[in-house]
N, C-alpha and C positions, 0 to 999 in steps of 0.2 A: 452317885447317889450314896448318901448319909443316912443310915438309920437311927433311931432314937436308941438310947441306952435300954429303955423298958422293952422295945421291939428285939433289941438284939438277944437280952434275955428270954424273952418268948420263945424265939427261935431256936436257940441253944436247949431249952428245957424242952421243947418240942421232939428233937433230934433226940435226946435223952431218952425220955418218955418212949418215943416210937421203938427204940431198939429194947428196952426193957420189956415192954408189953407183948412184941413180937419174938423175942427169943424164948419168953415162957411159952407162949401160944405153941412155936415150933416144937419146943421139949415136950409138951402135951400132945400135939398131933404125933410125936413120932412113937408115943408109948402108948397111943389108942389101943384101947381092948374092946372098945364099943363095937366093932365091924364097919365103921365109916370110912376110916381111914386105909385099913387093909380088909382084903377079902379072905375069906377061908383058908386061901392057899399061903396067906403072906404076902400077896402081889398089893402093890399100892392102887388105891382106886381114883377114879375122877375125883373125887372129894378130897383126897391126899394132895393129888396134883394141882387142882384149882387154889387151895387154900396156901399151898408152898409157893405158889407164884405171887399170892398177895401178900406173902412175908418178905418174899424176897423183895418185891417192889416198895413194899413198907420200909427196910432195911437201907434201900438205895434213897428214896425220898427223905426219911430220916436223917440220913447223913447227910444229903446235899443241905437239907433246911438248916441241921445245926452247925452244919460247917460255914453258912452263910451268919448265921448267929456269931459263930466263934468268931470271924474275921473281923466282924462288924467290932464286935467288943474291942478287939486288938487296935482296931484303928483309933476308936474312939480313948482308949488308955492313951495312945501314944499324943493324940492331940489334945489331952485336958492336961 
């Protein structure tokens, strides 16, 4: 299957955007002082674990989608 150049760039951009957004989110989650991510004893809460799982899932999906876009651009460059 051959993807268009614009779709390939979109997929690559989505992967990069996903990493940028979620890295920032995890940094903010780790430094949370509002009491949502960590309880009074400093232990992670359910909020922390759910959002960490969402971030890890987004990292994986962003990597896969961005990788598809990158590979497609390489194939398009070779064939043109």
